[in-house]
N, C-alpha and C positions, 0 to 999 in steps of 0.2 A: 251193238245190241248185246245185252246180257243174256245169259242162259242159266240153266240150273247148276252148271259147274262153277259159276262165279263164287259161290259160297266157299268152295274148297280153296280157291285162290286167296281169299281174304282171311278166313279164320279156320279152314279145314273142317267146317261143319257140314259141307255138302258131300256128295259122292266123289270118289277119286276121279281126277281127270287124267287119262293115260298120258297125254302129252306133257303135262306139268310133272307128273310122277317120273317120267323119263328124264326130264331136265334136272330134277332133284337128285336122281341117282348119279348123273354125270358130274354134277358139281360137288357131290359129297366127298370126293377124293381130295378136294382143296380146303375142306373145313379144318380149322385149327382146333386142337384139343385143349389149348391153354386158355384158361379163363382170364379175360382182361381185367386189370385192376380198375376199380371205380374212380376214373380220373376226375369226374366232376366233384365227387366227395372229397378226394385228396386236395384238389385245388381249393375247395371251400375251407378245409382244415388248415391248409397252409396260409390262406388269407386271414383266417381268424387268429392264427399264431402271430403273423406279422402285425396285425392290427392291435394285438394285445401288448406288444412290446412298448410302444409309446405310452400306453395307459399305465403300464407297470412302472416305467421311468418317472412319469408324472406323479404317481402315488408315492414313490420313494422320495422324490424331491419334496412333496408336501409334508410327509412324515418328518423328514430331516429339518425342514423349515420351521414347522410348528414345534417340533421337539426342541430345536435350538432356542426358539422364543420362550418356551416354557422353562427351559433351564436358565435362560438369561433372566426371566421374570423372577425366579426363585433364588437367584444368585445374591448372596449377601453383599451389601455395599456399606459405605461410610457416609456420614453426614458432616457438613461443615459446622464449626463452632467458632464464634467470635466473642471476645471479651468486651463487655460494655463498660464495666467499671471494675477496678481492683484486679485481682489475679485468681480467676477460677482454676480448678484443677480437673483434669481428666485422669482418673485413677490417681497416680502420684505425680503426674506431670503438670507443671504450671502452664496455663494458657495466657501468654503475654499479649498476643494480638489475635491470632487465628490458629486453628488446628482442626483435626478431624476426630470424630468419635465413631467407634466401631461397635458392632453388636456385643453386648455383655459389659461394656465399659460404663463407668459412672462419671457423671459430671457433678462436681461438688462446688458450691459457692459458700463463702463465709459471710460474716456480718458486713463486710466491706466490698464484696464483689457481686457482679451480675454478668450474665452471659446470654447469648442468643444462639439457638440451634436452627439450621435450615432443614426443614422437613422435606428432603429431596427437592423437587421443584414445585411442591404443593403448598408451601407456606412456611411459617417460622414459629418458633416457641421461645419466648423470653423467660429465662429462669431467674427468679428473684433471689435476693440475699438469703443466706442460711437455708439452702435447699439441696436436696439430693435427688438426681435424676439419672436413670439408667436407660440406655438404648437397648430395647428388647429385640426389635426386628426392624430392619431397614430394607425389606424386600418390596418389590413393586406391587405386590398384592397384599401387603401387610406392613403398615407403618405404625410402630407401636413403641411408646415410651412407658417408663414406670416412674411415678412421683412417690418417693418413699416419705419425704417430709419437705415442708416449705411450700413455695408458691410458684406457679408459672402462669403465663398468659399465652394462649394459642390463637393464632390467626391462620386459617387455612381456606383454600378454595378446592379442596380435595373432593372427589366423589363421595357420596354418603357411605359411612361405615368403613372407609379405607384407613383412616387415622384414628387411633385410640390411645388413651392414657390409663394405665393400670394404677390403682391406689390400694392401700390396705383394706378399704371397705367397699369399693365399687370400681367398675371400669367406666370411664367417660368415653363414649363413642361419638365421634364427630359426625354431624349430619350436614356439614357445610356451614361453618359458623366462626364466631369470635367469642372467646370465653376465658374466664379466669378460674383457676383451680387451686385450692389450698388444702394442705393436710397438716394436722397438728402432731405432737409427739405421741399421742395415743392412737393415731391412725384414723381419727375422725376427719371427714372431709366436707368441703363446701364447693359447689360450682356456681358461678354467676355468669349468665349468658348475656353478652352485649348484642349479638345479632345471630340470626339463624336459630338452630336448635341443637341440643345435646341430649343424648340418651345415656342415662346412668343405669347400669345393670350389674346385678350380682345374683348368680344362679337364675331363678325364675322370677325374681323381683326386679321391676324396671320402672323408671320414671322418665318421661320426656319433658325436658325443661326448655321453654320457649324464650325468645328474646325478651330481656327485661326482668326475667325471673331468676331465682336462685333455689338451690336445693341442698340439703345436708345429707351426709351419709355416715353410717356407723359400722365398725367392724362387727362381723357376725350377723348383721341384719341386712345392710345394703342401703339403698336410697330411701329417703323419706318422701314427703309430699312437697312439690314445688310451691313457692310463694313469691309474691311481690314484696318489695321492701316497704318500710314505713309503718308496718303494723306495730301494735303495742308489745311490750315485753311479755305481758300475760298471754297474748295470742301466740307468740313464737315459742314460749316455754311449754304451753299446753300442747301445741302441735308437735313439738319434739317428744314430749312424753307419750302422746298418742301414737306417733310413728315408731318409736323405739322401745317403749316400755309396756307393751302389751295391749295397746288400743283400748284403754278403759273409757267407759261411757262418760265419766265425770270430766275427763280431759276433753272429749269431744264437745261436751256441753260448754266448757270454757271457750273452746275455739269458736263455736257458734255465737256465743254471747259477745265475744270480742271482735267479731267480724263486721267489717263495713264494706264499702264499695270496692276498695282495693284488695279485699280478701275474697272476693267472688271467684277469682281464678283458682284459689286454693280449694274453696268449697266445690267448685266444678270438678276438680281433680279427685276430691274425696268421694264423690258419687260412686266411683268405681271401687273405692277401697273399704268403705264402711260396710257393715252387715246390712242385709236387706231390710231388717227391722228399723235401722237408723237412717236409711236413705230418705225416708219421708221428712225426717227432721232437717236434714241438710237442704232438701229442695225447698221446704217451707221457709227456711231462713234466707235462702237465695232470692226467692220470689218476694219476700218482704223488703229486702234491700233494693232490688231493681227487678221489676216484673220481667218474665222471660219474653224473648222475641216472639213475633207472630208465628204461629204454627208449632210452637213448642208447648206441649201439654204436660200436666203433672203425671198422668198415666204413662205417657211415653217415656218421660225421664225416669220414673221409678222402674220401668222395664228396661232401662239402659238402651233405648232406641238410639242407634249410632248416628243416624241422620239428624235427629233432633239435638243430640249432644254436640255434634259438629257445628250446627247452626248457632247454638248458644255459645260455644267456645270461640267462634269467629268474632264475636262482639268484643272480646278482650283486646283485639288489635286496633280498635277504634281510637280516635284522638282523645276522647274523653277519659281514657284510661292512662294516658301518658304520664300524669302526675304520680301514678302508682308505681311506675317502673323503677327498679333499683338503679343505683349508680354503678353497680358492679365493681366496687372496690374489693380487692382481694383481702379478706379479713379472716382472722382465726375463728373457726367455728366454735360457738359457745352454746352449751346445752344448759338445762335447768340445774345441773349438778356442779356448775362451775361459774366463776365470775365472768361477766361480759368483758370483752376487751378486743 
């Protein structure tokens, strides 16, 4: 049975209990004055320390592993070169059968020689006669050549934007494709895409060239408007003048007048390039040649509605446009100021 003195026993809130007080006085002689260390807290601290050791080791290993991979990814390497005909040269050294080319070196072919470069494990580049090609970068995150003059044909299965070719007038960025690229003595270029797509870029000016199309480039300007082969000389000359000589309205008028079914691809590309005031002229000519697909409206196209433009652009991959596709023969680019050839 509890009594009023129980409160003192538990929390000293009640009146003093004489018997308990006597026992406290007897035991006080054995009380230690040393404060015990907080063992549970120390054990917790020690456990946390030991638990952190494997985590620190794992973090160190991860840093070392990924650091090594990054260093390896950026480590320069060499590419294999083989002679196809004649005797190409890497800098001053003749390539009689096979060799390697390192960053900064030039592969030069004359009028009787051709060569092939292995683009790491991602494809190959055939270098035509009378061409100068330099290896700029052979790193795993940057595969890059320079075509100073002449022609090459690239076949790659690289991820998009990993492989590129620099020319005097634009950079050809591989989007997973097969294409020919040629540069004349004035630095003017032409790309002709066999499969996939190629992006041509200089500064903020860019053209994406689809399979079966070609596009010309000019130093100081960059890429022009892509087009299918087979158009008239008047069409090609007017398009070149419009792209590279100031975008005059009379040249646009010639482009529109000379456009047929095979030129719809070019007019579709021009919708983004012409002034807003001329966009209606381009649309009206397109609709006159072939009516737009269902759901594509004049108002939407004039407002550059992306979905409508994509729907219209997808029609150029249909079989009825196959006769319009170019043969993609690497040929010297010709503008209105020079003879064709």
